[in-house]
Each structure stands twice: as C-alpha cells, then as structure tokens.
C-alpha positions as CSV (number, residue, x, y, z in Angstrom):
1,X,-19.1,3.9,12.8
2,X,-21.5,1.1,13.7
3,X,-21.1,-1.0,16.8
4,X,-20.5,-4.2,14.8
5,X,-17.7,-6.6,15.8
6,X,-14.4,-5.5,14.2
7,X,-12.7,-7.3,11.4
8,X,-9.0,-7.7,11.2
9,X,-8.8,-5.5,8.1
10,X,-10.6,-2.5,9.8
11,X,-8.8,0.8,10.2
12,X,-8.2,1.8,13.8
13,X,-8.9,5.2,15.1
14,X,-5.3,6.4,14.6
15,X,-5.1,4.9,11.1
16,X,-8.4,6.6,10.2
17,X,-7.2,9.9,11.5
18,X,-4.4,9.8,8.9
19,X,-6.7,9.5,5.9
20,X,-10.0,11.0,7.2
21,X,-9.3,14.6,6.2
22,X,-9.1,13.6,2.5
23,X,-12.4,11.7,2.5
24,X,-14.1,14.5,4.5
25,X,-13.0,17.1,2.1
26,X,-14.2,14.9,-0.8
27,X,-17.6,14.6,0.7
28,X,-17.9,18.3,1.4
29,X,-17.3,19.0,-2.3
30,X,-20.0,16.6,-3.5
31,X,-23.2,18.4,-4.6
32,X,-26.2,17.5,-6.7
33,X,-29.1,15.0,-6.5
34,X,-28.7,12.2,-3.9
35,X,-25.8,13.8,-2.0
36,X,-27.9,15.4,0.8
37,X,-28.7,12.2,2.7
38,X,-25.1,10.9,3.0
39,X,-26.3,7.9,4.8
40,X,-23.1,5.8,4.9
41,X,-20.2,6.3,7.2
42,X,-17.1,6.9,5.0
43,X,-14.9,5.0,7.5
44,X,-17.2,1.9,6.9
45,X,-16.8,2.3,3.2
46,X,-13.0,2.3,3.6
47,X,-13.2,-0.7,5.9
48,X,-15.3,-2.6,3.3
49,X,-12.8,-1.8,0.5
50,X,-9.9,-3.0,2.7
51,X,-11.8,-6.1,3.6
52,X,-12.2,-7.0,-0.1
53,X,-8.6,-6.2,-0.8
54,X,-7.2,-8.2,2.1
55,X,-9.5,-11.3,1.8
56,X,-9.9,-11.4,-2.0
57,X,-13.6,-12.0,-1.9
58,X,-16.0,-10.8,-4.7
59,X,-17.7,-7.5,-4.0
60,X,-21.1,-9.2,-3.8
61,X,-19.8,-11.4,-1.0
62,X,-19.2,-8.6,1.4
63,X,-20.6,-9.4,4.9
64,X,-24.0,-7.9,5.6
65,X,-22.8,-5.7,8.4
66,X,-21.0,-3.5,5.9
67,X,-22.9,-1.1,3.6
68,X,-24.4,-2.7,0.5
69,X,-21.8,-4.0,-1.8
70,X,-23.0,-1.9,-4.8
71,X,-22.7,1.2,-2.7
72,X,-19.2,0.3,-1.6
73,X,-18.1,-0.4,-5.2
74,X,-19.7,2.9,-6.3
75,X,-17.5,4.8,-3.8
76,X,-14.5,2.7,-4.8
77,X,-15.0,3.5,-8.5
78,X,-15.6,7.2,-7.9
79,X,-12.5,7.5,-5.7
80,X,-10.4,5.8,-8.4
81,X,-11.8,7.9,-11.2
82,X,-11.4,11.3,-9.5
83,X,-8.0,10.6,-8.0
84,X,-9.0,10.4,-4.4
85,X,-7.5,7.0,-3.9
86,X,-4.2,8.1,-5.3
87,X,-4.3,11.3,-3.2
88,X,-4.7,9.2,0.0
89,X,-1.9,6.9,-1.1
90,X,0.5,9.8,-1.9
91,X,-0.3,11.4,1.5
92,X,0.6,8.3,3.4
93,X,3.7,7.8,1.2
94,X,4.9,11.3,2.1
95,X,4.3,10.7,5.8
96,X,6.1,7.4,5.6
97,X,9.1,8.9,3.9
98,X,9.3,11.6,6.6
99,X,9.2,9.0,9.4
100,X,12.3,7.4,7.8
101,X,14.1,10.8,7.7
102,X,13.7,11.2,4.0
103,X,12.5,14.2,2.0
104,X,9.0,13.7,0.5
105,X,10.6,13.9,-3.0
106,X,12.9,11.0,-3.8
107,X,16.0,11.3,-5.9
108,X,16.4,7.6,-6.9
109,X,14.0,4.8,-7.8
110,X,13.7,1.2,-8.9
111,X,11.6,-0.2,-11.8
112,X,10.2,-3.7,-12.3
113,X,7.2,-5.6,-13.6
114,X,5.1,-8.5,-12.4
115,X,2.8,-10.7,-14.5
116,X,-0.3,-12.3,-12.8
117,X,-3.1,-14.4,-14.1
118,X,-6.6,-12.9,-14.5
119,X,-10.0,-14.2,-13.6
120,X,-12.8,-15.2,-15.9
121,X,-14.5,-11.8,-15.8
122,X,-11.6,-9.9,-17.4
123,X,-12.1,-9.1,-21.1
124,X,-9.7,-10.7,-23.6
125,X,-8.9,-7.2,-24.9
126,X,-7.2,-6.2,-21.7
127,X,-5.1,-9.3,-21.1
128,X,-2.4,-11.1,-23.0
129,X,0.4,-13.7,-22.7
130,X,3.8,-13.1,-21.1
131,X,5.8,-15.4,-23.3
132,X,8.8,-15.4,-20.9
133,X,6.8,-16.2,-17.8
134,X,4.2,-18.2,-19.7
135,X,1.4,-16.4,-17.9
136,X,-1.9,-15.3,-19.5
137,X,-3.1,-12.2,-17.8
138,X,-2.0,-8.7,-16.9
139,X,1.3,-7.1,-16.0
140,X,1.9,-4.6,-13.2
141,X,4.6,-2.1,-14.0
142,X,5.9,-0.4,-10.9
143,X,8.4,2.3,-10.0
144,X,9.2,2.6,-6.3
145,X,11.5,4.7,-4.2
146,X,14.4,3.1,-2.3
147,X,12.1,2.3,0.6
148,X,9.9,0.2,-1.8
149,X,7.0,2.8,-1.8
150,X,5.1,3.2,-5.1
151,X,5.9,6.3,-7.1
152,X,4.2,5.2,-10.4
153,X,1.9,2.3,-11.3
154,X,0.7,1.0,-14.6
155,X,-1.4,-2.1,-15.4
156,X,-1.3,-3.5,-18.9
157,X,-1.9,-6.8,-20.7
158,X,0.8,-9.3,-19.8
159,X,2.0,-9.3,-23.5
160,X,3.3,-5.7,-23.1
161,X,7.1,-5.8,-22.8
162,X,8.6,-4.5,-19.6
163,X,10.4,-1.8,-21.6
164,X,7.2,-0.5,-23.3
165,X,5.4,-0.2,-20.0
166,X,8.5,1.1,-18.3
167,X,8.8,4.0,-20.8
168,X,5.3,5.2,-19.9
169,X,6.3,5.0,-16.2
170,X,9.5,7.0,-16.8
171,X,7.5,9.7,-18.5
172,X,5.0,9.8,-15.7
173,X,7.8,9.8,-13.1
174,X,9.6,12.7,-14.7
175,X,6.4,14.7,-14.6
176,X,5.3,13.9,-11.1
177,X,8.7,13.4,-9.4
178,X,11.2,15.6,-11.3
179,X,13.7,15.2,-8.4
180,X,14.3,11.6,-9.4
181,X,17.5,11.4,-11.5
182,X,18.5,7.8,-11.1
183,X,16.5,4.6,-11.7
184,X,17.8,1.0,-11.3
185,X,16.4,-1.8,-13.6
186,X,17.1,-5.4,-14.3
187,X,18.5,-7.0,-17.4
188,X,15.1,-7.4,-19.0
189,X,14.9,-3.8,-20.0
190,X,16.1,-2.9,-23.4
191,X,18.5,-0.2,-24.6
192,X,15.6,1.8,-25.9
193,X,14.3,2.0,-22.3
194,X,17.7,3.4,-21.2
195,X,17.6,5.9,-24.0
196,X,14.1,7.0,-23.1
197,X,15.2,7.6,-19.6
198,X,18.0,9.8,-20.8
199,X,15.5,11.7,-22.9
200,X,13.4,12.6,-19.8
201,X,16.5,13.4,-17.7
202,X,16.8,10.1,-15.8
203,X,19.9,8.0,-15.7
204,X,18.8,4.3,-15.9
205,X,21.3,1.7,-14.7
206,X,20.9,-2.0,-15.2
207,X,21.7,-4.2,-12.2
208,X,23.1,-7.5,-13.5
209,X,22.2,-10.8,-11.9
210,X,25.2,-12.5,-10.3
211,X,26.3,-15.8,-12.0
212,X,25.9,-17.9,-8.9
213,X,23.3,-20.6,-7.9
214,X,20.6,-19.9,-5.5
215,X,18.7,-16.8,-4.4
216,X,20.7,-13.6,-4.0
217,X,19.1,-10.2,-3.3
218,X,20.2,-7.9,-6.1
219,X,21.8,-4.6,-4.9
220,X,19.4,-1.6,-5.2
221,X,16.7,-3.8,-6.8
222,X,15.7,-6.0,-3.9
223,X,13.4,-3.3,-2.5
224,X,10.9,-3.6,-5.3
225,X,10.8,-7.4,-5.0
226,X,9.8,-6.8,-1.4
227,X,7.1,-4.5,-2.6
228,X,5.6,-7.2,-4.8
229,X,5.7,-9.4,-1.7
230,X,3.7,-6.8,0.2
231,X,1.1,-6.7,-2.6
232,X,0.8,-10.5,-2.7
233,X,-0.2,-10.5,1.0
234,X,-3.5,-9.0,-0.2
235,X,-5.5,-11.8,-1.8
236,X,-7.3,-9.6,-4.2
237,X,-3.9,-9.1,-5.9
238,X,-2.9,-12.8,-6.1
239,X,-4.8,-12.7,-9.4
240,X,-6.2,-9.7,-11.3
241,X,-9.9,-9.8,-10.7
242,X,-10.7,-6.2,-11.9
243,X,-12.7,-5.6,-15.1
244,X,-10.5,-2.6,-16.0
245,X,-6.8,-2.0,-15.7
246,X,-7.4,1.3,-13.9
247,X,-9.4,-0.5,-11.2
248,X,-6.5,-2.9,-10.9
249,X,-4.2,0.1,-10.4
250,X,-6.5,1.4,-7.6
251,X,-6.4,-2.0,-5.8
252,X,-2.6,-1.7,-5.7
253,X,-2.9,1.8,-4.2
254,X,-5.3,0.5,-1.6
255,X,-2.9,-2.3,-0.7
256,X,0.0,0.1,-0.3
257,X,-2.2,2.5,1.7
258,X,-3.0,-0.3,4.0
259,X,0.6,-1.3,4.4
260,X,1.8,2.3,5.0
261,X,-0.9,3.3,7.5
262,X,-0.1,0.2,9.6
263,X,3.6,1.1,9.5
264,X,2.9,4.7,10.5
265,X,0.9,3.7,13.5
266,X,3.0,0.7,14.5
267,X,0.2,-1.7,14.0
268,X,0.0,-5.2,12.7
269,X,-3.0,-7.4,11.9
270,X,-4.6,-8.2,15.4
271,X,-4.9,-11.7,16.6
272,X,-8.3,-13.3,16.9
273,X,-7.7,-13.9,20.6
274,X,-8.2,-11.4,23.3
275,X,-5.2,-10.7,25.5
276,X,-7.0,-12.2,28.5
277,X,-7.4,-15.5,26.6
278,X,-3.6,-15.9,26.0
279,X,-2.2,-18.3,28.6
280,X,0.6,-16.8,30.7
281,X,4.2,-17.9,29.9
282,X,6.2,-19.9,32.4
283,X,9.8,-19.6,33.2
C-alpha cells in the first residue's frame, strides 16, 4: 500500500485481513497476457471502490493518488462478473452472523423493495416508473436475514412489481439458503407471491401495518428498513448511477461489505481530527 494520506473510506489493516485472502486467491488464479506485471496493490483497488461507493463521485473523478480510474473500474467489473464481490460479501455476512451467536445459515428472512431515481447515463430499457411511489428509475429487491444482512439481491426497472421481483428472490433464496423456511413481507405482495413461496418450501407471512397515525416499526419487518438506511449512507446508492442492473447489485454488496467489516472490527468512520487536536474536557 502507498504512503499516501488515508481517506476515511480506506480499509484498516484488520478490515483488510478479513477480505484479503479472497482477493489474493483471485489474483493467484489469474493467468494470461498482461497478468504477470500485477502493478497495482489490490488493497488500493478496494479502497478506491469503497471511496466511490461512500462519496458517490463518478469513477473518472477518483483522486489521483488512487490507481487510474479505468483500472479500478476494470477490477470492479471483473469482480462483479466472476462472483468475487459476492464471495467477499458472503464471507463477511457469515462472520457477522457468528459474532451474533447465529448459525451461518438462517432459518427466517424478510423481503422488501426500494425504488430509486436513476442518472442520465442509465438506458431507458433498464428503468421504468413505479406508479405507486411515482419514481422513474430502478427498484432494489432485497431479502435479508433477521439481522438485516442481505441474503439475496435483485435490481430491476422500477416498473417491475414487488411480487414479480420477489418471486425471483424466493427462487434464489430456496436454492442458496435452503434452511430458510419463513419469510415476512408487507401488504404490497400479492397472493401469487405467497403461493410461489409455498411452491419452493417457504412460508410467507404478510405483516400488516397498524391503523394508527405516525411512524411505528413493523414487527419482524423493521430490520430490512434499517438495511435500506444502511445503504443510503453510501452516496453512490442515493441514486442508481450504474449502467447495468448487475453493477448496481454489486454496489449494494460493496456497501454491505463496508458495513459488516466495520462492525466486525468495531470501527466507525474516523474523525478528521487527530486525537491530540481534540481539546480536553473539563469537569
């Protein structure tokens, strides 16, 4: 790693130790023209991706002390396409579940969707209008465990109904996490969604919203609302800036990997001040 001044989004030594084996193994498997030099430090590539994710800047606006932005994006695209990003995410999720005293394989989950606006570079063919939310853009369909950690992620046009996207997620969930037998959903999911769940061996229960004024956390379902809050702390996810839905899915995995690695190491985003600059408190 270079001796540059650290950014707040950089991974610490202990955070890097959590994910480094996956990236080292990836690099060792790479063969062919152009792979012998291996000029760039993989930790710096990860730092650059997290910088974009957390700050929301375009790739070409990466600070010059990172590797070239085209190189960073090339790694980002390769890791999304070959499953490396998801592998790192799943590794951190399993570790996080264990620190909470849970088995790595959950038995219950929560499903929901979030519509967000898109940027001007997103093709019309991959976006749509959510008539209910009156948002033109894309929709993020998520299934999380009861800790709010992502188990399945799908990005579609916002015009895709929650139930249609949810059915795809249930099918994926049944294949990748067969231990899940219960899923909680809100009233926006149709009867066909519940029937699809039964068809793949999952009992789907709709949690009804209470008929009272004001905000009230919904039993079982509040955890996924918190997950969407975690995602929105990453400015790259306030809108959908990615040209393809699959790259949007990868950005979600990176945001969750950032969140989980910080939780595992007990870290928060550092202050700009050094400890010596903080005035002492008086009693």
